N, C-alpha and C positions, 0 to 999 in steps of 0.2 A: 419513354413512351407514356402517353397520357390515357388514363381511363376515367370515365365519368361515374364514379361510385363514391358513396359516403366513406366506405372503408377501402383501403388500397387492395387492388386485385393484382397479384403478380402475373407477369407474362413469362411463361416458361420457355416457349419455343416460338421462333419466327421463321416461317417458310417463305422464301422469295425466289424469284428467278435471279440469274446472275447479271442483272443489269441495274443501272441507276445508282441512286444515293445509298441503297442498302449494301453496297459492296465497298464503300469507302473505308479506309483504315480507321478514321475517327469513329464511325458508326460501329465497327467491329469492336473497338476498344470500349466504347460505351456499353455495348451489350455484354461484354466480358465482365466489366465492372459491376453490372446490375444483374448478373446471373442469368442472362437470356441466351439461350442456345440458338444459333442461326443454322438453318438448313437451306441449302441452295438447290434449286431444281435446274434442269437443263433449259438453256435459253430457247425461247420460241416453242415451248412444248407445254401448253396449258393443261394437257391431259395428265401431266405429272402432279398437278395440284387441282384436280377436278372439282372438289368440293368448294374450295375457296374461289375458284374461277366462276363457278355457278352462282355462288352467293354474291360475288362482285357484280355479275350480270343482273341478278335480281335487284340489287341496290340501285343500279343505274336505271333499270326499267321502272322501278317504283318511283324514283325521283322524277323521271320523265312524266309519269302519270300524274303525280302530285302537282307538278308545274303546269301541265296541260289543263288539268281540272280547275286550277285556281287562276289561270291566265297570268301567272307571274312570269317575268322574263327569266332567261337562263342564269342570270347572275345570282339568283336565289337557289341554285342547285345544291349548295352545301347545306342550307337549311332544310331542303326537301329530304336529303339523305339522313340528316340527324333526326328529323321527325319520324321517318320510316323506321330507323333503328330503335328509337324510343318505343314505338308501338310494337315492333317485332319482339323486342326483349320482354314485353309484358303480355305477349300472346302465348297461348298453349302450343307446345312443340311435342308432337307425338313421339319423336325419337327419344326424348328425355322424360316424358310423362308428366311434365309440368311446365312452368315458364322459366326462362333463364333468370329472371328477377328473383323468383322464389329460391332458386339454387344459390344465387349470390348473397341473398339476405336471409339465410337460415330458415327457409320455409315460409317467410312472410308473403302474404298475397299482395300483389301490386294494387295501388289505389287508382282506379280508372275513372273516377268522378271528374277529373280535370281534363279529359280528352276533348279536344276541339278540332274542327275541320281546318286543315292546313290552308292558309291563304285567305281565311275569312276576314272580312272587314269589321272594324269596331271603332271604339273611341276610348281614350285615356284622359282622365282628369288632368288639367294643367296645374302646375305648381302655383302656389299663391303669389309668388313674386312675378309670375307671367300674366296675371290677371289685370286687365284694365277694364274700365266701366263697360265698354261696348264690345270687347273682345269675346270670342267664343270661349266657353268654359272647358272645352275638350279639344283634343287633337285627334285627327283621323289616323288610325293605325291598321296594320296588317299583321295578323297572327302568323308566326313562323315556326317556333320551336318551343319545347317544354324545357324548363330549368331541370338539370340533372338531379339536383338534391332537394329542391323545394317545389312540390307540386302546385303551390299557389302562385308561383312566378311564371310568367310567359316571356319569351323572347319575341319582341315585336319590332316592326319597322314603323317609325313615326313619320307619316307622310308630310306633316307640316314642317318638322325640324329636319327632315331628310337624314335621319340617323337611326341606328339600331340601339335597343336598350332592353333591359329586363324590367318588367313592371307587374304589379299584382292588382292595381286598381284599374283593370281593363274590363270593358263590357264588349263582348263580341256578338255579332249577328251572323250566325252560321249559314244564313241564306243569302248573304251579300258577298260578292267578289268583284274583282276588277273585270271590266269587259275586255275583250281582245285588244281594244285600242288603248287600254290603260286607264280608262275612266271607270267610275263606279256604276254597277248595274245591280238590279235585284234578281 
């Protein structure tokens, strides 16, 4: 299992229904080797795992809202979920009296100065080897996700190169998004 933290955070227990990949012998052996206890709930009974089911529904609903607000297509759903989790883990939770980030990092307050609006448009400076005399000096980009360990890095979609990348030399205009037709609008 993978966690996005500077320091490793152990997974003690995994609760899942009795379906799919989590029931394979290979997965059970991996969990045993890594000290992860597996708890199986009854198949087709989400009420047995109500808190996790509710949180899963919240994730999907927030991803849907982020995608709708930014006019990005559904293929960016994973980025919307990651962005929501990043923000949620840096938000105050009444049940624990602080932020999850503060608990994971020994009371440190999360840096919120890097927060940007999901799906906002911007530009990234082109590398020197890409510059020709009359070429544009920047590529059009879409902001997607925060880097888990470095708040100065953003995960962006480069619309010119048509690829995903992490970059820190990005300027975002949080008032510009794709129009519903996929073109830029203000």
